C-alpha positions as CSV (number, residue, x, y, z in Angstrom):
1,X,-90.9,-154.0,-68.4
2,X,-94.2,-153.8,-70.3
3,X,-95.7,-156.4,-68.0
4,X,-94.7,-154.4,-64.9
5,X,-96.2,-151.3,-66.3
6,X,-99.4,-153.2,-67.1
7,X,-99.5,-154.5,-63.5
8,X,-99.1,-151.0,-62.0
9,X,-101.8,-149.7,-64.4
10,X,-104.2,-152.4,-63.3
11,X,-103.4,-151.7,-59.7
12,X,-104.4,-148.1,-59.9
13,X,-107.3,-148.8,-62.2
14,X,-108.7,-151.2,-59.6
15,X,-108.3,-148.9,-56.7
16,X,-111.2,-147.0,-55.1
17,X,-111.1,-143.4,-56.5
18,X,-112.1,-142.0,-53.1
19,X,-109.4,-143.9,-51.3
20,X,-106.8,-142.6,-53.9
21,X,-108.1,-139.1,-53.4
22,X,-107.8,-139.3,-49.6
23,X,-104.3,-140.8,-49.8
24,X,-103.3,-138.0,-52.1
25,X,-104.5,-135.4,-49.5
26,X,-102.7,-137.2,-46.7
27,X,-99.4,-137.3,-48.6
28,X,-99.8,-133.7,-49.6
29,X,-100.4,-132.5,-46.1
30,X,-97.4,-134.5,-44.8
31,X,-95.1,-133.0,-47.4
32,X,-96.4,-129.5,-46.6
33,X,-95.9,-130.1,-42.9
34,X,-92.3,-131.2,-43.4
35,X,-91.5,-128.2,-45.5
36,X,-93.1,-125.8,-43.0
37,X,-91.1,-127.4,-40.1
38,X,-87.9,-127.1,-42.1
39,X,-88.6,-123.4,-42.8
40,X,-89.4,-122.8,-39.1
41,X,-86.2,-124.5,-37.9
42,X,-84.1,-122.5,-40.4
43,X,-85.7,-119.2,-39.2
44,X,-85.2,-120.1,-35.6
45,X,-81.6,-120.9,-36.2
46,X,-81.1,-117.4,-37.7
47,X,-82.9,-115.7,-34.8
48,X,-80.8,-117.7,-32.3
49,X,-77.7,-116.7,-34.1
50,X,-78.6,-113.0,-33.9
51,X,-79.5,-113.3,-30.3
52,X,-76.2,-115.1,-29.5
53,X,-74.3,-112.4,-31.5
54,X,-76.0,-109.6,-29.6
55,X,-75.3,-111.2,-26.2
56,X,-71.8,-112.6,-26.8
57,X,-68.5,-110.9,-26.3
58,X,-67.4,-108.7,-29.1
59,X,-64.0,-108.0,-30.6
60,X,-65.2,-105.4,-33.0
61,X,-63.0,-102.3,-33.1
62,X,-65.9,-99.9,-33.6
63,X,-66.3,-96.4,-32.2
64,X,-69.6,-94.7,-32.2
65,X,-68.8,-91.1,-33.2
66,X,-72.4,-90.1,-33.5
67,X,-73.6,-90.4,-29.8
68,X,-76.5,-88.0,-30.4
69,X,-78.0,-90.4,-32.9
70,X,-77.6,-93.3,-30.6
71,X,-79.1,-91.4,-27.7
72,X,-75.8,-91.6,-25.7
73,X,-74.9,-88.8,-23.3
74,X,-72.4,-88.3,-20.5
75,X,-75.4,-88.1,-18.2
76,X,-76.0,-91.8,-18.7
77,X,-72.8,-92.5,-16.8
78,X,-72.7,-91.8,-13.1
79,X,-69.4,-91.8,-11.1
80,X,-69.8,-92.2,-7.4
81,X,-67.7,-92.4,-4.3
82,X,-68.0,-96.2,-4.5
83,X,-66.1,-96.2,-7.8
84,X,-62.3,-96.7,-7.9
85,X,-60.5,-94.1,-10.1
86,X,-57.1,-94.6,-11.7
87,X,-55.3,-91.6,-13.0
88,X,-56.2,-87.9,-12.5
89,X,-59.5,-87.5,-10.7
90,X,-59.8,-84.0,-12.2
91,X,-58.9,-85.0,-15.7
92,X,-61.1,-83.6,-18.5
93,X,-61.5,-87.0,-20.2
94,X,-63.0,-90.1,-18.6
95,X,-62.7,-93.7,-19.7
96,X,-65.4,-95.9,-18.3
97,X,-64.7,-99.6,-19.0
98,X,-67.6,-102.0,-18.7
99,X,-66.2,-105.5,-18.4
100,X,-66.8,-109.1,-17.5
101,X,-64.0,-111.1,-15.8
102,X,-64.9,-114.3,-17.7
103,X,-65.0,-112.7,-21.1
104,X,-62.0,-113.7,-23.2
105,X,-61.8,-110.4,-25.2
106,X,-62.0,-108.5,-21.9
107,X,-58.9,-110.4,-20.7
108,X,-57.2,-109.3,-23.9
109,X,-58.3,-105.7,-23.7
110,X,-57.9,-104.9,-20.0
111,X,-54.0,-105.0,-20.0
112,X,-54.1,-102.7,-23.0
113,X,-56.4,-100.3,-21.2
114,X,-54.2,-100.5,-18.1
115,X,-51.0,-99.8,-20.0
116,X,-52.7,-96.9,-21.8
117,X,-54.0,-95.5,-18.5
118,X,-50.6,-95.7,-16.9
119,X,-49.1,-93.8,-19.9
120,X,-51.8,-91.1,-19.7
121,X,-52.5,-91.0,-16.0
122,X,-52.2,-87.2,-15.9
123,X,-54.6,-86.7,-18.7
124,X,-57.4,-89.2,-18.0
125,X,-59.3,-90.8,-15.3
126,X,-60.1,-94.5,-15.8
127,X,-63.1,-96.2,-14.0
128,X,-63.8,-99.9,-14.2
129,X,-67.5,-100.9,-14.0
130,X,-69.1,-104.3,-14.0
131,X,-71.2,-105.9,-16.8
132,X,-71.3,-109.6,-15.8
133,X,-72.9,-111.6,-18.6
134,X,-75.4,-114.2,-17.5
135,X,-73.7,-116.8,-19.7
136,X,-70.6,-116.6,-17.6
137,X,-71.2,-118.3,-14.2
138,X,-68.0,-116.9,-12.6
139,X,-68.5,-113.3,-13.8
140,X,-70.7,-112.2,-10.9
141,X,-68.6,-113.9,-8.1
142,X,-65.4,-112.4,-9.6
143,X,-67.0,-109.0,-9.6
144,X,-67.9,-109.4,-5.9
145,X,-64.3,-110.6,-5.2
146,X,-62.7,-107.5,-6.8
147,X,-65.0,-105.2,-4.8
148,X,-64.0,-107.1,-1.6
149,X,-60.3,-106.6,-2.6
150,X,-61.0,-102.9,-3.2
151,X,-62.4,-102.6,0.3
152,X,-58.9,-103.4,1.4
153,X,-57.2,-101.1,-1.0
154,X,-56.2,-103.5,-3.8
155,X,-58.9,-103.0,-6.4
156,X,-56.8,-102.6,-9.5
157,X,-54.2,-105.1,-8.4
158,X,-56.8,-107.7,-7.8
159,X,-58.5,-106.7,-11.0
160,X,-55.4,-107.5,-13.0
161,X,-54.9,-110.8,-11.2
162,X,-58.3,-112.0,-12.2
163,X,-57.8,-111.3,-15.9
164,X,-54.3,-112.8,-15.8
165,X,-55.7,-116.0,-14.3
166,X,-59.0,-116.2,-16.1
167,X,-58.9,-119.9,-16.5
168,X,-58.6,-120.4,-12.7
169,X,-61.7,-118.4,-11.6
170,X,-63.3,-120.1,-8.6
171,X,-64.1,-119.5,-5.0
172,X,-60.8,-121.1,-3.9
173,X,-58.8,-118.9,-6.3
174,X,-60.4,-115.7,-5.1
175,X,-59.2,-116.3,-1.6
176,X,-55.8,-117.5,-2.8
177,X,-55.4,-114.3,-4.9
178,X,-56.4,-112.2,-1.9
179,X,-53.7,-113.9,0.2
180,X,-51.1,-113.5,-2.6
181,X,-51.8,-109.7,-2.6
182,X,-51.4,-109.5,1.2
183,X,-55.1,-109.0,2.0
184,X,-56.7,-110.2,5.2
185,X,-58.3,-113.4,3.9
186,X,-60.7,-113.8,6.9
187,X,-62.2,-110.4,6.2
188,X,-62.1,-111.1,2.5
189,X,-64.1,-114.4,2.8
190,X,-66.6,-112.7,5.1
191,X,-67.0,-110.0,2.4
192,X,-67.5,-112.6,-0.3
193,X,-70.5,-114.1,1.5
194,X,-72.0,-110.9,2.9
195,X,-73.5,-109.6,-0.4
196,X,-72.7,-106.0,0.5
197,X,-71.4,-105.2,-3.0
198,X,-74.3,-106.7,-5.0
199,X,-76.1,-103.4,-5.3
200,X,-73.1,-101.7,-6.8
201,X,-72.6,-104.4,-9.4
202,X,-76.3,-104.4,-10.3
203,X,-76.2,-100.6,-10.6
204,X,-73.2,-100.8,-13.0
205,X,-75.0,-103.5,-15.1
206,X,-78.2,-101.4,-15.3
207,X,-76.2,-98.3,-16.1
208,X,-74.5,-100.1,-19.0
209,X,-77.8,-101.2,-20.4
210,X,-79.2,-97.7,-20.2
211,X,-76.1,-96.4,-22.0
212,X,-76.6,-98.9,-24.8
213,X,-74.0,-101.5,-23.9
214,X,-74.8,-105.0,-25.3
215,X,-71.5,-106.8,-25.0
216,X,-68.1,-106.7,-23.5
217,X,-65.6,-105.1,-23.4
218,X,-67.2,-101.8,-23.9
219,X,-65.7,-98.5,-23.0
220,X,-67.5,-95.2,-22.9
221,X,-65.3,-92.1,-23.1
222,X,-66.5,-88.5,-22.5
223,X,-65.1,-85.1,-21.7
224,X,-66.3,-82.2,-19.5
225,X,-67.9,-80.6,-22.5
226,X,-70.3,-83.6,-22.8
227,X,-68.8,-85.1,-25.9
228,X,-69.1,-88.9,-25.9
229,X,-67.7,-91.8,-27.8
230,X,-68.4,-95.5,-27.3
231,X,-65.7,-98.1,-28.0
232,X,-66.8,-101.6,-28.5
233,X,-64.3,-104.4,-28.5
234,X,-60.6,-105.1,-27.7
235,X,-59.0,-102.2,-29.5
236,X,-55.3,-101.4,-29.3
237,X,-53.5,-98.5,-27.6
238,X,-53.3,-96.4,-30.8
239,X,-57.1,-96.6,-31.1
240,X,-57.5,-95.5,-27.5
241,X,-55.1,-92.6,-28.1
242,X,-57.0,-91.5,-31.1
243,X,-60.2,-91.3,-29.0
244,X,-58.3,-89.3,-26.3
245,X,-57.0,-86.9,-28.9
246,X,-60.5,-86.4,-30.3
247,X,-61.9,-85.5,-26.9
248,X,-59.1,-83.5,-25.3
């Protein structure tokens, strides 16, 4: 042991001081660079996680009951003749569902919203609007398909069929579902490739962004007095009923 220590001591004593100094700087810079890289990677991971969370589907059962603070108003939502309305067109309370056909939480929520709308069809009007997320490659084609089905009078039936068969979404399935619902598949296929509904889907998407929608499903509810609530996530019927009761 003593001999080894002596050898090491002699090694350093015999070294060029300037060389030792330079080597020390190089090692120090290398360690500092590695530490900096590790910190940057960690920070990047956190930012990516936040961005993914903001853009991903959400299952949070949160209701915004302070729309004034969020800048939300009924004026942000426009209902046009191109929209398909389920329920009472003159109802005082409107439920606008922004959704994505490839979103797993949307497929969970949509049947709940449908059942709720059927039970309250005299008291509400329910409008489905598109918010196809860019991370879902079949969201936009499916939105076009349901609009083409709507042109033949089967919007809500086709809508339900897409969610019930979410794992089958494809160009072949869209035509198959149209045939199963008794639609003219020749006209349907022409509609799919014509792009005539692209503007409506884009308008829905931009409207959602303006209203503060960041994920799906998201339902904006308002009454004729201008009171507004935003529901984010796949809530249950009891929750929907509580919002209706608040705004009636």
